[in-house]
C-alpha positions as CSV (number, residue, x, y, z in Angstrom):
1,M,-6.2,-17.7,11.9
2,S,-8.3,-14.6,12.4
3,L,-10.7,-13.4,9.6
4,D,-11.5,-9.8,8.9
5,V,-14.4,-8.3,7.1
6,I,-12.8,-8.7,3.6
7,D,-12.2,-12.4,4.3
8,M,-15.8,-12.9,5.4
9,K,-17.1,-11.1,2.3
10,I,-15.0,-13.4,0.1
11,I,-16.2,-16.5,1.9
12,Q,-19.8,-15.4,1.7
13,H,-19.7,-14.5,-2.0
14,L,-17.9,-17.8,-2.9
15,T,-20.4,-19.7,-0.8
16,D,-23.2,-18.1,-2.8
17,N,-21.4,-18.3,-6.2
18,G,-18.1,-20.2,-6.4
19,K,-17.7,-18.9,-10.0
20,M,-17.3,-15.3,-9.0
21,T,-14.2,-13.7,-10.6
22,Y,-11.4,-12.0,-8.7
23,R,-12.6,-8.7,-10.4
24,E,-16.2,-9.1,-9.1
25,L,-15.0,-10.0,-5.6
26,A,-12.5,-7.0,-5.6
27,E,-15.2,-4.6,-6.8
28,D,-17.5,-5.6,-4.0
29,A,-14.8,-5.6,-1.3
30,G,-13.2,-2.4,-2.5
31,V,-9.8,-3.9,-2.9
32,S,-7.5,-4.9,-5.8
33,E,-7.8,-8.2,-7.7
34,A,-4.3,-9.1,-6.4
35,T,-5.5,-8.6,-2.8
36,I,-8.4,-11.0,-3.5
37,K,-6.1,-13.6,-5.0
38,N,-3.7,-13.4,-2.1
39,R,-6.6,-13.6,0.4
40,I,-8.1,-16.6,-1.3
41,D,-4.7,-18.3,-1.5
42,R,-4.2,-17.7,2.3
43,L,-7.7,-19.0,3.1
44,I,-6.9,-22.2,1.1
45,E,-3.4,-22.6,2.6
46,S,-4.8,-22.2,6.1
47,G,-7.5,-24.7,5.5
48,V,-10.4,-22.3,6.0
49,I,-11.4,-23.1,2.4
50,K,-11.0,-26.8,1.9
51,K,-12.2,-27.1,-1.7
52,F,-14.3,-25.6,-4.4
53,T,-17.2,-27.7,-5.5
54,I,-20.6,-27.7,-7.2
55,M,-24.1,-27.9,-5.8
56,M,-26.3,-30.4,-7.7
57,D,-30.0,-30.5,-7.9
58,Y,-30.6,-34.2,-7.1
59,H,-34.2,-34.0,-8.3
60,K,-33.0,-33.1,-11.8
61,L,-30.8,-36.2,-11.7
62,G,-33.9,-38.3,-10.9
63,R,-33.0,-38.8,-7.3
64,A,-36.0,-37.8,-5.3
65,I,-36.0,-40.1,-2.3
66,K,-33.9,-38.5,0.6
67,S,-33.8,-40.1,4.0
68,F,-32.1,-39.7,7.3
69,I,-31.2,-43.0,8.9
70,G,-30.2,-43.4,12.5
71,L,-28.5,-46.5,13.8
72,K,-28.1,-47.8,17.4
73,V,-24.9,-49.9,17.3
74,Q,-22.8,-52.0,19.5
75,P,-19.7,-49.9,20.5
76,T,-17.3,-52.6,19.6
77,K,-18.7,-52.7,16.0
78,I,-19.0,-49.0,15.3
79,Q,-15.8,-48.7,13.3
80,A,-16.6,-51.6,11.0
81,I,-20.1,-50.3,10.5
82,V,-18.9,-46.7,9.7
83,E,-16.4,-48.1,7.1
84,H,-19.1,-50.2,5.5
85,I,-21.7,-47.4,5.3
86,S,-19.4,-44.6,4.3
87,A,-18.2,-46.6,1.3
88,H,-21.7,-46.7,-0.2
89,P,-22.1,-44.1,-3.0
90,D,-25.6,-43.1,-2.0
91,V,-24.6,-42.1,1.5
92,H,-23.9,-38.4,1.4
93,V,-23.1,-37.5,5.0
94,L,-22.4,-39.7,8.1
95,Y,-22.2,-38.4,11.7
96,R,-21.4,-39.9,15.1
97,T,-24.1,-38.7,17.4
98,S,-25.3,-38.9,21.0
99,G,-28.8,-39.5,22.1
100,D,-31.2,-42.1,20.8
101,V,-28.9,-43.2,17.9
102,D,-25.1,-43.6,17.6
103,L,-24.8,-42.9,13.9
104,L,-26.9,-40.6,11.7
105,F,-26.5,-40.5,7.9
106,E,-28.3,-39.2,4.8
107,V,-29.0,-41.1,1.7
108,I,-30.5,-40.0,-1.6
109,F,-32.0,-42.6,-4.0
110,E,-33.9,-42.5,-7.3
111,K,-36.9,-44.5,-6.0
112,M,-38.4,-46.0,-2.9
113,E,-37.4,-49.5,-3.9
114,D,-33.8,-48.4,-3.9
115,L,-34.1,-47.2,-0.3
116,N,-35.8,-50.4,0.7
117,K,-33.1,-52.5,-1.0
118,F,-30.4,-50.5,0.9
119,L,-32.2,-51.0,4.2
120,E,-32.5,-54.8,3.6
121,S,-29.0,-55.5,2.2
122,E,-26.6,-52.8,3.4
123,L,-27.9,-52.6,7.0
124,A,-27.9,-56.3,7.6
125,L,-24.7,-56.0,9.6
126,D,-23.7,-57.6,12.8
127,G,-23.7,-55.0,15.5
128,I,-26.7,-52.9,14.4
129,L,-29.1,-52.9,17.3
130,G,-31.8,-50.6,15.9
131,T,-32.7,-48.5,12.9
132,V,-34.7,-45.3,12.6
133,V,-35.6,-44.2,9.1
134,T,-37.0,-40.7,8.4
135,I,-38.0,-39.9,4.9
136,V,-37.7,-36.2,3.9
137,I,-40.8,-34.7,2.4
138,G,-39.2,-31.4,1.5
139,P,-36.7,-28.8,2.6
140,Y,-37.5,-25.5,4.3
141,K,-33.9,-24.5,4.3
142,R,-30.9,-26.2,2.7
143,C,-27.2,-26.3,3.7
144,P,-25.6,-23.3,2.1
145,W,-22.4,-25.2,1.4
146,T,-23.8,-28.5,0.0
147,G,-27.3,-27.7,-1.0
148,L,-28.5,-30.8,0.8
């Protein structure tokens, strides 16, 4: 699917503020509200827009400990480890990577003790050969889609 300037304006505005009305989007793009609705419907149907969601401030929820964890794993155990880690509610993203680690994921906890407990209990899995833990001190720039 090719996107034009109007599609890109819609995507940018909805990325910044998912609550924008069709009227507001139409005024900015210089088209009718019906055009905006049709465009958004098409972006959803084509899979360009996967879902509308919220961006939370984890600090206001009392979750101030963010960490990136890298794992070196045995190739034959990777699927079982991915299934175990991805099921944990404090794991927000999980990636397969190349380089020094095979998996990289992000966790957000309320306190350091929670992170320590996670490391000791959830990562005591057969097949994990090494762990690299990096605690985030603060963001310079956040992901525009997730706020993470």
